[in-house]
C-alpha positions, -999 to +999 in steps of 0.1 A: -025+488+048-008+454+041+020+464+065-005+474+092-024+442+087+008+421+091+017+441+123-018+435+137-016+397+131+019+395+146+009+413+177-023+393+182-002+362+179+022+375+206+003+399+228+023+423+251+018+424+288+026+461+288+013+485+262+041+501+242+021+523+218-013+532+206-015+500+184-014+479+216-043+498+231-063+492+199-055+455+201-066+454+237-099+470+228-103+446+199-101+416+222-129+429+245-162+410+243-183+442+243-161+460+217-176+479+188-143+476+169-138+451+141-104+442+125-112+464+095-122+494+117-090+490+137-068+490+106-086+521+092-081+538+126-044+532+126-041+544+090-060+576+097-039+582+128-007+580+108-019+606+084-038+629+108-012+630+136+021+629+116+017+638+079-004+669+085+017+684+113+051+677+097+040+694+064+027+725+082+059+728+103+079+725+071+059+752+054+061+774+086+099+771+085+100+781+048+078+811+054+100+823+082+131+820+060+112+839+032+098+866+054+124+882+077+099+908+091+077+879+103+107+861+118+117+893+136+082+898+151+079+861+161+114+862+177+107+893+197+075+878+211+093+847+223+123+865+236+100+886+257+086+854+272+122+844+282+129+878+296+098+877+318+105+842+330+119+841+366+138+809+360+152+804+325+156+767+331+119+762+338+097+746+312+068+761+292+038+773+311+002+774+300+002+812+308+031+817+284+014+797+257-018+817+259+001+849+257+015+842+222-008+864+202+014+868+172+023+831+173-014+822+169-017+847+141+013+831+124-001+796+129-035+806+115-020+822+084+003+792+078-025+766+080-048+789+059-022+788+030-011+752+037-046+737+031-032+703+042-066+687+037-078+699+002-112+683+005-137+674+032-164+649+025-199+648+040-231+629+032-264+646+028-288+630+053-318+647+037-326+669+007-307+702+011-316+733-008-287+756-017-295+787-037-313+773-069-300+738-064-312+708-044-287+682-031-306+649-029-304+628+003-277+602+001-254+622-022-218+629-012-208+665-008-172+677-011-163+709+007-131+726-007-113+745+020-088+762-004-117+778-022-127+793+012-092+802+024-082+819-009-114+838-013-105+875-022-139+886-009-128+875+026-090+877+025-074+907+009-046+895-015-053+859-004-021+845-019+001+868+003+015+855+036+004+881+061+000+870+098-011+906+107-044+900+088-055+880+119-048+909+143-078+915+165-097+886+150-111+856+169-084+829+166-102+799+182-126+774+166-137+774+130-161+792+108-174+791+072-145+813+063-118+793+081-119+755+082-082+744+084-092+720+111-127+711+098-158+724+115-190+717+132-195+683+150-165+669+130-141+696+142-106+680+145-101+667+181-063+673+177-066+710+168-053+724+202-026+697+204-013+706+170-012+743+179+007+735+211+032+714+190+038+742+166+041+768+193+067+748+212+086+741+180+086+778+170+096+789+204+127+766+204+135+775+168+135+813+170+151+816+205+179+791+200+187+789+163+193+808+131+181+795+097+195+798+062+180+783+031+203+759+013+182+744-015+147+732-025+116+747-011+095+745-043+058+737-036+033+718-057-003+708-050-012+672-060-038+683-047-022+683-012+009+702-002+041+686-014+078+696-015+090+677-046+127+685-041+126+688-004+135+719+017+170+720+030+181+746+056+212+752+076+206+755+113+232+772+136+230+781+172+221+817+177+245+826+204+274+804+194+291+831+174+286+856+202+301+832+227+331+826+205+337+864+202+334+867+239+360+840+245+384+856+220+380+889+238+387+873+271+418+856+258+430+889+243+426+906+277 
C-alpha cells in the first residue's frame, strides 16, 4: 500500500497526456469534480485489482498445470478435445473463435473442478443488514458473516469423494453461474465480474499448452493452505515442444533416404 501511495503521488505530480494503464484511468477519475472516488478508495481499488486479477488467476493456472501432470487420463481427454478443434478449423493460422470456446465442454468441466479444489478465496465476508434467522440461531443486524467456500466445495453430501480430482463429475451439470453448492466466484449480487474473463484466460492457456507442448514435473508441487492456496517450494516443470521430436525424426529419415 505504501508503494501504491507513492506511485499515486508521483503520477499526480506528473500527469500523463496518454493513459498507459488502469492506474492512469483511476487518476483521471480522481481529478474529476463530480467523482465519488477518494484517494483512499482509489488505493484500495488498485490493491484489490492486483489480487483479484493476477494473484487468483496465476494460482489457479499453476494448480491446473499440476493437476494435468498428476492425472494423465485428464490430460489425454483435454488434449483430444482441443486437437479436435484444430482438426475442424479451416485455417490453422486463424485465431480462437467464440464458437470454438463455447464448444469446450470438457475444458469447462476441468476448470470448474480445478477452482472447486483451489478455493482461492477461503472466506467471503458479508454484513447482516437485518436480523436473520438461521435454523435455531439469529444473526443480529450489523454482525459480520463469514461464508466458507471450502466447506461447501468439500461437502461429501454434495460431492462424492470431495478430495478427489474428477472433472467428469461435472458432466451434464449446469456449468454457468453460481449456486449455494458452488461459489468459486462468489454469488448473488456480488458475483465476480471477472468470472467469464478468467475462464477465457484459462481456456486459451490450456488450449496452447496441450496442443503445442509436453509437460514433465521436475520438482516442487507441494501444496499448503495458509489458509489460501500456496506452493511453498514452487512447482517446476520442463516444457518441450510436442512435435519437435517428430520433426527431428522426419528430418533424419529424409537425410537417410
